[in-house]
Backbone as a printed PyTorch tensor [residue, N CA C, xyz], in Angstrom:
tensor([[[  0.8210,  -1.1990,   0.0000],
         [  0.0000,   0.0000,   0.0000],
         [  0.8650,   1.2640,   0.0000]],

        [[  1.8600,   1.2740,   0.8940],
         [  2.7590,   2.4250,   0.9890],
         [  3.5200,   2.6220,  -0.3160]],

        [[  3.9850,   1.5180,  -0.8880],
         [  4.7300,   1.5890,  -2.1430],
         [  3.8460,   2.0990,  -3.2770]],

        [[  2.5800,   1.6760,  -3.3000],
         [  1.6580,   2.1280,  -4.3380],
         [  1.3790,   3.6320,  -4.1990]],

        [[  1.1500,   4.0840,  -2.9700],
         [  0.9200,   5.5150,  -2.7440],
         [  2.1490,   6.3270,  -3.1440]],

        [[  3.3130,   5.8110,  -2.7950],
         [  4.5570,   6.4890,  -3.1540],
         [  4.7010,   6.5820,  -4.6670]],

        [[  4.3560,   5.5200,  -5.3580],
         [  4.4400,   5.5080,  -6.8160],
         [  3.4960,   6.5350,  -7.4360]],

        [[  2.2800,   6.6340,  -6.9090],
         [  1.3080,   7.6080,  -7.4220],
         [  1.8110,   9.0340,  -7.1920]],

        [[  2.2980,   9.3050,  -5.9860],
         [  2.8100,  10.6500,  -5.6870],
         [  4.0200,  10.9610,  -6.5580]],

        [[  4.9040,   9.9790,  -6.7430],
         [  6.0660,  10.1760,  -7.6270],
         [  5.6210,  10.5780,  -9.0290]],

        [[  4.6570,   9.8570,  -9.5690],
         [  4.1940,  10.1410, -10.9370],
         [  3.5100,  11.5040, -11.0380]],

        [[  2.7150,  11.8550, -10.0400],
         [  2.0750,  13.1760, -10.0410],
         [  3.1190,  14.2910,  -9.9810]],

        [[  4.1120,  14.1110,  -9.1200],
         [  5.1730,  15.1170,  -9.0300],
         [  5.9750,  15.1890, -10.3260]],

        [[  6.2690,  14.0480, -10.9190],
         [  6.9930,  14.0490, -12.1930],
         [  6.2230,  14.8150, -13.2540]],

        [[  4.9360,  14.5550, -13.3540],
         [  4.1070,  15.2500, -14.3500],
         [  4.0700,  16.7490, -14.0740]],

        [[  3.9110,  17.1250, -12.8120],
         [  3.8820,  18.5520, -12.4600],
         [  5.2230,  19.2190, -12.7510]],

        [[  6.3120,  18.5240, -12.4750],
         [  7.6370,  19.0870, -12.7420],
         [  7.8810,  19.2520, -14.2370]],

        [[  7.4610,  18.2830, -15.0160],
         [  7.5960,  18.3900, -16.4730],
         [  6.7800,  19.5660, -16.9880]],

        [[  5.5590,  19.7040, -16.4900],
         [  4.7040,  20.8190, -16.8920],
         [  5.3320,  22.1630, -16.5110]],

        [[  5.8070,  22.2860, -15.2820],
         [  6.4330,  23.5460, -14.8340],
         [  7.6610,  23.8820, -15.6700]],

        [[  8.4890,  22.8760, -15.9330],
         [  9.6950,  23.1290, -16.7190],
         [  9.3380,  23.4960, -18.1550]],

        [[  8.3240,  22.8610, -18.7010],
         [  7.8880,  23.1850, -20.0630],
         [  7.3530,  24.6080, -20.1400]],

        [[  6.5140,  24.9880, -19.1830],
         [  5.9830,  26.3570, -19.1460],
         [  7.1240,  27.3540, -19.0060]],

        [[  8.0520,  27.0630, -18.1250],
         [  9.2030,  27.9450, -17.9310],
         [ 10.0050,  28.0890, -19.2160]],

        [[ 10.2740,  26.9910, -19.8850],
         [ 11.0550,  27.0280, -21.1290],
         [ 10.3520,  27.8360, -22.2130]],

        [[  9.0630,  27.5780, -22.3980],
         [  8.3000,  28.3050, -23.4160],
         [  8.2740,  29.7970, -23.0970]],

        [[  8.0500,  30.1440, -21.8410],
         [  7.9930,  31.5660, -21.4500],
         [  9.3210,  32.2740, -21.6880]],

        [[ 10.4080,  31.6370, -21.3130],
         [ 11.7180,  32.2700, -21.4860],
         [ 12.0510,  32.4140, -22.9680]],

        [[ 11.7840,  31.3800, -23.7440],
         [ 12.0470,  31.4610, -25.1890],
         [ 11.1850,  32.5530, -25.8210]],

        [[  9.9000,  32.6040, -25.4670],
         [  9.0240,  33.6360, -26.0170],
         [  9.4680,  35.0350, -25.5840]],

        [[  9.9160,  35.1670, -24.3480],
         [ 10.3890,  36.4680, -23.8630],
         [ 11.5890,  36.9430, -24.6800]],

        [[ 12.5220,  36.0490, -24.9480],
         [ 13.7030,  36.4060, -25.7450],
         [ 13.2890,  36.7790, -27.1640]],

        [[ 12.4270,  35.9670, -27.7740],
         [ 11.9830,  36.2520, -29.1480],
         [ 11.2160,  37.5660, -29.2060]],

        [[ 10.2790,  37.7590, -28.2860],
         [  9.4700,  38.9840, -28.3340],
         [ 10.3010,  40.2330, -28.0500]],

        [[ 11.3000,  40.1150, -27.2090],
         [ 12.1050,  41.2860, -26.8670],
         [ 13.1250,  41.6100, -27.9520]],

        [[ 13.8800,  40.6020, -28.3990],
         [ 15.0080,  40.8750, -29.2900],
         [ 14.6780,  40.7260, -30.7700]],

        [[ 13.7220,  39.9040, -31.1160],
         [ 13.3770,  39.7250, -32.5250],
         [ 12.2240,  40.6450, -32.9180]],

        [[ 11.1690,  40.6360, -32.1140],
         [  9.9890,  41.4350, -32.4400],
         [ 10.0730,  42.8680, -31.9160]],

        [[ 10.9870,  43.1160, -30.9860],
         [ 11.1650,  44.4610, -30.4430],
         [ 10.0640,  44.9060, -29.5020]],

        [[  9.1950,  44.0040, -29.0930],
         [  8.0950,  44.3390, -28.1860],
         [  8.0120,  43.2610, -27.1040]],

        [[  8.6430,  43.5010, -25.9440],
         [  8.6770,  42.4550, -24.9170],
         [  7.2890,  42.0860, -24.4020]],

        [[  7.1060,  40.8160, -24.2170],
         [  5.8450,  40.2960, -23.6950],
         [  5.7300,  40.6470, -22.2110]],

        [[  4.5420,  40.9980, -21.7820],
         [  4.3680,  41.4210, -20.3900],
         [  4.0650,  40.2660, -19.4370]],

        [[  3.4420,  39.2250, -19.9240],
         [  3.0170,  38.1600, -19.0180],
         [  4.0830,  37.0980, -18.7740]],

        [[  5.0940,  36.9960, -19.6470],
         [  6.0330,  35.8780, -19.5410],
         [  6.9420,  35.9680, -18.3220]],

        [[  7.2910,  37.1690, -17.9040],
         [  8.1690,  37.2830, -16.7360],
         [  7.4810,  36.7430, -15.4850]],

        [[  6.2510,  37.1530, -15.2760],
         [  5.5220,  36.7000, -14.0930],
         [  5.1940,  35.2050, -14.1820]],

        [[  4.8140,  34.7510, -15.3540],
         [  4.5090,  33.3300, -15.5280],
         [  5.7470,  32.4790, -15.2770]],

        [[  6.8930,  32.9150, -15.8020],
         [  8.1210,  32.1490, -15.5780],
         [  8.5280,  32.1820, -14.1050]],

        [[  8.3100,  33.2970, -13.4310],
         [  8.6100,  33.3820, -11.9960],
         [  7.7620,  32.3760, -11.2140]],

        [[  6.4770,  32.3080, -11.5280],
         [  5.6030,  31.3570, -10.8430],
         [  6.0050,  29.9170, -11.1650]],

        [[  6.4030,  29.6680, -12.4050],
         [  6.8420,  28.3150, -12.7840],
         [  8.0970,  27.9140, -12.0130]],

        [[  9.0210,  28.8580, -11.8150],
         [ 10.2400,  28.5660, -11.0500],
         [  9.8950,  28.2620,  -9.5950]],

        [[  8.9650,  29.0120,  -9.0280],
         [  8.5510,  28.7700,  -7.6400],
         [  7.9900,  27.3550,  -7.5010]],

        [[  7.0560,  27.0030,  -8.3720],
         [  6.4630,  25.6680,  -8.3170],
         [  7.5100,  24.5920,  -8.6000]],

        [[  8.3680,  24.8400,  -9.5780],
         [  9.4050,  23.8740,  -9.9430],
         [ 10.3460,  23.6110,  -8.7750]],

        [[ 10.7770,  24.6560,  -8.1000],
         [ 11.7280,  24.4680,  -7.0040],
         [ 11.0880,  23.7690,  -5.8040]],

        [[  9.8840,  24.1390,  -5.4460],
         [  9.2530,  23.5160,  -4.2780],
         [  8.8250,  22.0730,  -4.5510]],

        [[  8.2220,  21.8340,  -5.7030],
         [  7.8450,  20.4550,  -6.0280],
         [  9.0820,  19.5980,  -6.2910]],

        [[ 10.1290,  20.2100,  -6.8460],
         [ 11.3930,  19.5000,  -7.0410],
         [ 12.0260,  19.0990,  -5.7220]],

        [[ 11.9040,  19.9610,  -4.7300],
         [ 12.3950,  19.6360,  -3.3910],
         [ 11.6530,  18.4270,  -2.8300]],

        [[ 10.3450,  18.4150,  -2.9820],
         [  9.5520,  17.2790,  -2.5060],
         [  9.9510,  15.9990,  -3.2370]],

        [[ 10.1280,  16.1000,  -4.5420],
         [ 10.5040,  14.9210,  -5.3320],
         [ 11.8840,  14.4030,  -4.9200]],

        [[ 12.8180,  15.3200,  -4.6980],
         [ 14.1610,  14.9210,  -4.2590],
         [ 14.1060,  14.2420,  -2.8900]],

        [[ 13.2750,  14.7460,  -2.0010],
         [ 13.1100,  14.0980,  -0.6870],
         [ 12.5830,  12.6790,  -0.8560]],

        [[ 11.6410,  12.5180,  -1.7540],
         [ 11.0490,  11.2040,  -1.9700],
         [ 12.0010,  10.1930,  -2.5580]],

        [[ 12.9850,  10.6740,  -3.2690],
         [ 13.9580,   9.7680,  -3.8800],
         [ 15.2640,   9.7150,  -3.0940]],

        [[ 15.2800,  10.3500,  -1.9360],
         [ 16.4880,  10.4370,  -1.0980],
         [ 17.6700,  10.9810,  -1.8880]],

        [[ 17.4110,  11.9650,  -2.7100],
         [ 18.4700,  12.5220,  -3.5400],
         [ 18.8610,  13.9340,  -3.1320]],

        [[ 18.4370,  14.3570,  -1.9560],
         [ 18.9230,  15.6510,  -1.5220],
         [ 20.2230,  15.4500,  -0.7520]],

        [[ 20.9400,  16.5170,  -0.5310],
         [ 22.3070,  16.4350,  -0.0140],
         [ 22.4190,  15.7120,   1.3230]],

        [[ 21.5010,  15.9470,   2.2260],
         [ 21.6040,  15.3400,   3.5540],
         [ 21.6700,  13.8250,   3.5040]],

        [[ 20.7700,  13.2140,   2.7560],
         [ 20.7640,  11.7590,   2.6630],
         [ 21.9470,  11.2460,   1.8540]],

        [[ 22.3080,  11.9670,   0.8180],
         [ 23.4380,  11.5440,  -0.0040],
         [ 24.7280,  11.5330,   0.8080]],

        [[ 24.9450,  12.5820,   1.5880],
         [ 26.1580,  12.6450,   2.4090],
         [ 26.1480,  11.5460,   3.4650]],

        [[ 24.9930,  11.2740,   4.0530],
         [ 24.9040,  10.1950,   5.0330],
         [ 25.2700,   8.8560,   4.4090]],

        [[ 24.7320,   8.5900,   3.2300],
         [ 24.9840,   7.3070,   2.5720],
         [ 26.4520,   7.1530,   2.1940]],

        [[ 27.1240,   8.2580,   1.8820],
         [ 28.5360,   8.1910,   1.5110],
         [ 29.4410,   8.0370,   2.7320]],

        [[ 29.0460,   8.5980,   3.8540],
         [ 29.9140,   8.6280,   5.0340],
         [ 29.6590,   7.4860,   6.0100]],

        [[ 28.4420,   6.9580,   6.0280],
         [ 28.0730,   5.9860,   7.0500],
         [ 27.6640,   4.6580,   6.4350]],

        [[ 27.6690,   3.6330,   7.2730],
         [ 27.1580,   2.3350,   6.8420],
         [ 26.6360,   1.6020,   8.0700]],

        [[ 25.9580,   0.5070,   7.8290],
         [ 25.4540,  -0.3090,   8.9260],
         [ 24.4190,   0.3990,   9.7690]],

        [[ 24.4070,   0.0970,  11.0630],
         [ 23.3980,   0.6760,  11.9560],
         [ 23.4650,   2.2050,  12.0330]],

        [[ 24.6570,   2.7630,  11.8830],
         [ 24.7940,   4.2250,  11.9480],
         [ 24.0150,   4.8940,  10.8190]],

        [[ 24.0460,   4.2900,   9.6270],
         [ 23.3090,   4.8550,   8.4960],
         [ 21.8110,   4.8600,   8.7850]],

        [[ 21.2980,   3.7550,   9.2590],
         [ 19.8700,   3.6600,   9.5590],
         [ 19.4700,   4.6500,  10.6480]],

        [[ 20.2620,   4.7230,  11.6990],
         [ 19.9690,   5.6250,  12.8150],
         [ 19.9590,   7.0790,  12.3500]],

        [[ 20.9620,   7.4630,  11.5730],
         [ 21.0500,   8.8440,  11.0990],
         [ 19.9740,   9.1600,  10.0570]],

        [[ 19.6500,   8.1810,   9.2070],
         [ 18.5740,   8.4090,   8.2320],
         [ 17.2570,   8.6770,   8.9410]],

        [[ 17.0040,   7.9130,   9.9730],
         [ 15.7540,   8.1190,  10.7190],
         [ 15.7570,   9.4600,  11.4440]],

        [[ 16.8980,   9.8580,  11.9780],
         [ 16.9800,  11.1550,  12.6680],
         [ 16.7490,  12.2980,  11.6880]],

        [[ 17.3910,  12.2190,  10.5240],
         [ 17.2050,  13.2640,   9.5130],
         [ 15.7590,  13.2660,   9.0280]],

        [[ 15.1940,  12.0910,   8.8160],
         [ 13.7960,  12.0080,   8.3700],
         [ 12.8600,  12.6420,   9.3930]],

        [[ 13.1160,  12.4060,  10.6750],
         [ 12.2680,  12.9960,  11.7190],
         [ 12.3990,  14.5170,  11.7380]],

        [[ 13.6160,  15.0210,  11.5660],
         [ 13.8210,  16.4780,  11.5420],
         [ 13.1580,  17.1100,  10.3240]],

        [[ 13.3470,  16.4960,   9.1700],
         [ 12.7390,  17.0240,   7.9430],
         [ 11.2170,  16.9610,   8.0500]],

        [[ 10.7090,  15.8800,   8.6160],
         [  9.2650,  15.7300,   8.8150],
         [  8.7140,  16.8560,   9.6870]],

        [[  9.3740,  17.1290,  10.7980],
         [  8.9080,  18.1920,  11.7000],
         [  8.9610,  19.5500,  11.0170]],

        [[ 10.0540,  19.8130,  10.3050],
         [ 10.1960,  21.0960,   9.6090],
         [  9.1330,  21.2430,   8.5250]],

        [[  8.9560,  20.2040,   7.7160],
         [  7.9840,  20.2720,   6.6190],
         [  6.5660,  20.4310,   7.1530]],

        [[  6.2560,  19.7210,   8.2250],
         [  4.9070,  19.8220,   8.7880],
         [  4.6540,  21.2120,   9.3570]],

        [[  5.6350,  21.7500,  10.0600],
         [  5.4480,  23.0610,  10.6940],
         [  5.4940,  24.2030,   9.6890]],

        [[  6.5250,  24.2160,   8.8640],
         [  6.7460,  25.3620,   7.9780],
         [  5.9630,  25.2360,   6.6780]],

        [[  6.1330,  24.1320,   5.9850],
         [  5.5070,  23.9900,   4.6730],
         [  3.9920,  23.7920,   4.7890]],

        [[  3.5790,  22.8280,   5.5960],
         [  2.1500,  22.5180,   5.6470],
         [  1.3950,  23.5670,   6.4660]],

        [[  1.7550,  23.7260,   7.7290],
         [  1.0190,  24.6630,   8.5850],
         [  1.2120,  26.1110,   8.1240]],

        [[  2.4550,  26.5340,   7.9900],
         [  2.7220,  27.9100,   7.5590],
         [  2.2340,  28.1780,   6.1490]],

        [[  2.4130,  27.2040,   5.2690],
         [  1.9610,  27.3580,   3.8860],
         [  0.4500,  27.4800,   3.7780]],

        [[ -0.2610,  26.6620,   4.5410],
         [ -1.7260,  26.7550,   4.5380],
         [ -2.2000,  28.1050,   5.0710]],

        [[ -1.5550,  28.5850,   6.1170],
         [ -1.9200,  29.9090,   6.6520],
         [ -1.6900,  30.9920,   5.6070]],

        [[ -0.5610,  30.8960,   4.8910],
         [ -0.2520,  31.8800,   3.8510],
         [ -1.2830,  31.8320,   2.7250]],

        [[ -1.6090,  30.6320,   2.2740],
         [ -2.5920,  30.4720,   1.1930],
         [ -3.9500,  31.0370,   1.6140]],

        [[ -4.4040,  30.6600,   2.7880],
         [ -5.7030,  31.1480,   3.2670],
         [ -5.7070,  32.6650,   3.4260]],

        [[ -4.6140,  33.2050,   3.9340],
         [ -4.5200,  34.6660,   4.1060],
         [ -4.5320,  35.3700,   2.7510]],

        [[ -3.8230,  34.8140,   1.7700],
         [ -3.7860,  35.4250,   0.4330],
         [ -5.1750,  35.4370,  -0.1990]],

        [[ -5.9240,  34.3620,  -0.0230],
         [ -7.2980,  34.3400,  -0.5430],
         [ -8.2010,  35.2950,   0.2440]],

        [[ -7.9730,  35.3500,   1.5500],
         [ -8.7960,  36.2080,   2.4140],
         [ -8.6720,  37.6850,   2.0410]],

        [[ -7.4480,  38.1260,   1.7730],
         [ -7.2410,  39.5460,   1.4300],
         [ -7.3440,  39.7850,  -0.0720]],

        [[ -7.6480,  38.7160,  -0.8060],
         [ -7.8070,  38.7880,  -2.2630],
         [ -6.5740,  39.3740,  -2.9500]],

        [[ -5.4090,  38.8690,  -2.5320],
         [ -4.1470,  39.3150,  -3.1110],
         [ -4.0170,  38.7830,  -4.5390]],

        [[ -3.7380,  39.6760,  -5.4820],
         [ -3.5890,  39.3110,  -6.8890],
         [ -2.1710,  39.5920,  -7.3480]],

        [[ -1.7200,  38.8210,  -8.3380],
         [ -0.4090,  39.0930,  -8.9260],
         [ -0.4910,  40.3760,  -9.7510]],

        [[  0.6370,  41.0320,  -9.9120],
         [  0.6580,  42.3610, -10.5360],
         [  0.2310,  42.3490, -12.0000]],

        [[  0.7810,  41.4590, -12.7900],
         [  0.5320,  41.4770, -14.2260],
         [ -0.6510,  40.6140, -14.6340]],

        [[ -0.6370,  39.3780, -14.2090],
         [ -1.6710,  38.4270, -14.6270],
         [ -2.9570,  38.5450, -13.8150]],

        [[ -2.8800,  39.1820, -12.6670],
         [ -4.0070,  39.3170, -11.7460],
         [ -4.5890,  37.9590, -11.3460]],

        [[ -3.6920,  36.9990, -11.1540],
         [ -4.0490,  35.6710, -10.6700],
         [ -4.0730,  35.7450,  -9.1410]],

        [[ -5.0510,  35.1390,  -8.4860],
         [ -5.0220,  35.1120,  -7.0220],
         [ -3.7330,  34.4470,  -6.5240]],

        [[ -3.0100,  35.1480,  -5.6580],
         [ -1.7240,  34.6410,  -5.1870],
         [ -1.8730,  33.3870,  -4.3350]],

        [[ -3.0570,  33.1350,  -3.8330],
         [ -3.2900,  31.8930,  -3.0990],
         [ -2.9930,  30.6710,  -3.9480]],

        [[ -3.2850,  30.7600,  -5.2490],
         [ -2.9640,  29.6490,  -6.1510],
         [ -1.4560,  29.4920,  -6.3090]],

        [[ -0.7600,  30.5870,  -6.3900],
         [  0.6990,  30.5380,  -6.5190],
         [  1.3050,  29.9610,  -5.2450]],

        [[  0.8430,  30.4470,  -4.0970],
         [  1.3800,  29.9900,  -2.8170],
         [  0.9800,  28.5600,  -2.4780]],

        [[ -0.0220,  28.0240,  -3.1390],
         [ -0.5020,  26.6850,  -2.7900],
         [  0.5380,  25.5990,  -3.0240]],

        [[  1.5690,  25.9020,  -3.7840],
         [  2.6240,  24.9040,  -3.9720],
         [  3.3760,  24.6330,  -2.6660]],

        [[  3.3470,  25.5730,  -1.7330],
         [  4.0610,  25.3860,  -0.4640],
         [  3.4340,  24.2560,   0.3540]],

        [[  2.1360,  24.3130,   0.6780],
         [  1.5810,  23.1830,   1.4330],
         [  1.5140,  21.8840,   0.6270]],

        [[  1.3630,  21.9830,  -0.6930],
         [  1.3600,  20.7620,  -1.5150],
         [  2.7110,  20.0620,  -1.4020]],

        [[  3.7860,  20.8210,  -1.5590],
         [  5.1290,  20.2470,  -1.4100],
         [  5.3220,  19.7220,   0.0070]],

        [[  4.8160,  20.4550,   0.9830],
         [  4.9450,  20.0270,   2.3740],
         [  4.2590,  18.7060,   2.6510]],

        [[  3.0670,  18.5290,   2.1310],
         [  2.3430,  17.2650,   2.3260],
         [  3.1180,  16.1180,   1.6830]],

        [[  3.6670,  16.3490,   0.5050],
         [  4.4610,  15.3060,  -0.1620],
         [  5.7060,  14.9670,   0.6550]],

        [[  6.3960,  15.9880,   1.1510],
         [  7.5940,  15.7550,   1.9620],
         [  7.2300,  14.9970,   3.2350]],

        [[  6.1650,  15.4050,   3.8960],
         [  5.7230,  14.7150,   5.1160],
         [  5.4340,  13.2450,   4.8100]],

        [[  4.7300,  12.9760,   3.7140],
         [  4.4500,  11.5870,   3.3390],
         [  5.7470,  10.8050,   3.1420]],

        [[  6.6740,  11.3690,   2.3640],
         [  7.9280,  10.6680,   2.0910],
         [  8.7250,  10.4160,   3.3690]],

        [[  8.7720,  11.3870,   4.2500],
         [  9.5520,  11.2240,   5.4750],
         [  8.9060,  10.2040,   6.4080]],

        [[  7.5890,  10.1650,   6.4600],
         [  6.9120,   9.1220,   7.2420],
         [  7.2340,   7.7560,   6.6430]],

        [[  7.2310,   7.6740,   5.3180],
         [  7.5630,   6.4070,   4.6540],
         [  8.9900,   5.9750,   4.9760]],

        [[  9.9120,   6.9400,   5.0620],
         [ 11.2970,   6.6070,   5.4170],
         [ 11.3470,   6.0530,   6.8390]],

        [[ 10.5920,   6.6640,   7.7360],
         [ 10.5850,   6.1990,   9.1250],
         [  9.9440,   4.8180,   9.2520]],

        [[  8.9090,   4.5590,   8.4530],
         [  8.1810,   3.2920,   8.5430],
         [  8.8890,   2.1800,   7.7680]],

        [[  9.3430,   2.4860,   6.5560],
         [  9.9490,   1.4680,   5.6870],
         [ 11.1860,   2.0310,   4.9990]],

        [[ 12.2780,   2.2240,   5.7400],
         [ 13.4600,   2.8570,   5.1490],
         [ 14.1130,   2.0450,   4.0370]],

        [[ 13.8850,   0.7440,   3.9980],
         [ 14.5140,  -0.0870,   2.9860],
         [ 13.9040,   0.0220,   1.6110]],

        [[ 12.8280,   0.7820,   1.4630],
         [ 12.1590,   0.8690,   0.1660],
         [ 12.6640,   2.0300,  -0.6810]],

        [[ 13.6980,   2.7040,  -0.2360],
         [ 14.1850,   3.8850,  -0.9390],
         [ 15.5730,   3.6500,  -1.5090]],

        [[ 16.0740,   4.6730,  -2.1760],
         [ 17.4300,   4.6400,  -2.6940],
         [ 18.3780,   4.3460,  -1.5430]],

        [[ 19.5130,   3.7670,  -1.8180],
         [ 20.4650,   3.2900,  -0.8180],
         [ 19.8460,   2.1420,  -0.0230]],

        [[ 18.8410,   1.4940,  -0.6120],
         [ 18.1200,   0.4460,   0.1040],
         [ 19.0390,  -0.7000,   0.4950]],

        [[ 20.0450,  -0.9920,  -0.3410],
         [ 20.9370,  -2.0920,   0.0010],
         [ 21.7020,  -1.7940,   1.2850]],

        [[ 22.1990,  -0.5620,   1.4380],
         [ 22.9060,  -0.1990,   2.6630],
         [ 21.9580,  -0.2130,   3.8590]],

        [[ 20.7460,   0.2750,   3.6400],
         [ 19.7710,   0.3200,   4.7290],
         [ 19.3640,  -1.0890,   5.1310]],

        [[ 19.1570,  -1.9610,   4.1450],
         [ 18.7960,  -3.3460,   4.4540],
         [ 19.9000,  -4.0200,   5.2660]],

        [[ 21.1660,  -3.7780,   4.8950],
         [ 22.2800,  -4.3220,   5.6730],
         [ 22.2320,  -3.8080,   7.1040]],

        [[ 21.9450,  -2.5220,   7.2530],
         [ 21.8750,  -1.9260,   8.5870],
         [ 20.7500,  -2.5560,   9.3990]],

        [[ 19.6010,  -2.7650,   8.7650],
         [ 18.4630,  -3.3680,   9.4670],
         [ 18.8100,  -4.7950,   9.8940]],

        [[ 19.4450,  -5.5580,   8.9900],
         [ 19.8400,  -6.9230,   9.3290],
         [ 20.8280,  -6.9280,  10.4850]],

        [[ 21.7910,  -6.0120,  10.4490],
         [ 22.7990,  -5.9230,  11.5040],
         [ 22.1460,  -5.6130,  12.8500]],

        [[ 21.2160,  -4.6690,  12.8550],
         [ 20.5130,  -4.3120,  14.0930],
         [ 19.6850,  -5.4900,  14.5840]],

        [[ 18.9960,  -6.1760,  13.6780],
         [ 18.1640,  -7.3200,  14.0650],
         [ 18.9980,  -8.4570,  14.6430]],

        [[ 20.2160,  -8.6480,  14.1340],
         [ 21.0900,  -9.6940,  14.6530],
         [ 21.5560,  -9.3750,  16.0670]],

        [[ 21.6930,  -8.0860,  16.3650],
         [ 22.1630,  -7.6890,  17.6900],
         [ 21.0600,  -7.7490,  18.7400]],

        [[ 19.7990,  -7.7510,  18.3060],
         [ 18.6840,  -7.7950,  19.2510],
         [ 18.5420,  -9.2010,  19.8240]],

        [[ 18.2260,  -9.2890,  21.1210],
         [ 18.0010, -10.6230,  21.7000],
         [ 16.7160, -11.2420,  21.1520]],

        [[ 16.7320, -12.5450,  21.0050],
         [ 15.5830, -13.2480,  20.4210],
         [ 14.4230, -13.3670,  21.3520]]])
């Protein structure tokens, strides 16, 4: 069940990241063409590309957490092995979980609700900023899910072979 949910979230994030990167690429290319070739810079592409970068970076962070490809886990896997790797992975997962839940989910939801409440609009596109800010709690929920999965089933992620060795080593040391 956990693996299936993880797979669905991975695919949704992949699709969203591809979409954000595509929008960003098209906007930047159009901005260059409209400014330097047509001599009339487009007004909406700067803001659209800015929003695409925001979504791309936050959702990319969530995706990297889910694949254990951010620096913290990578450095742990390179420096540690055995029970130390498992212990440190769980500690980092717990810290990231607490941070994501407090800042991304709770703080992000407050920001989104406040932006809708005051009817904050973007300058050029006049899009409600609550939609732009909504990537914060969305990324936070994904990060929280991934970190809980690491705490519950650490062997199902990248570096799984090292983690499995660590789990076996710890299990051998436990009294029967």
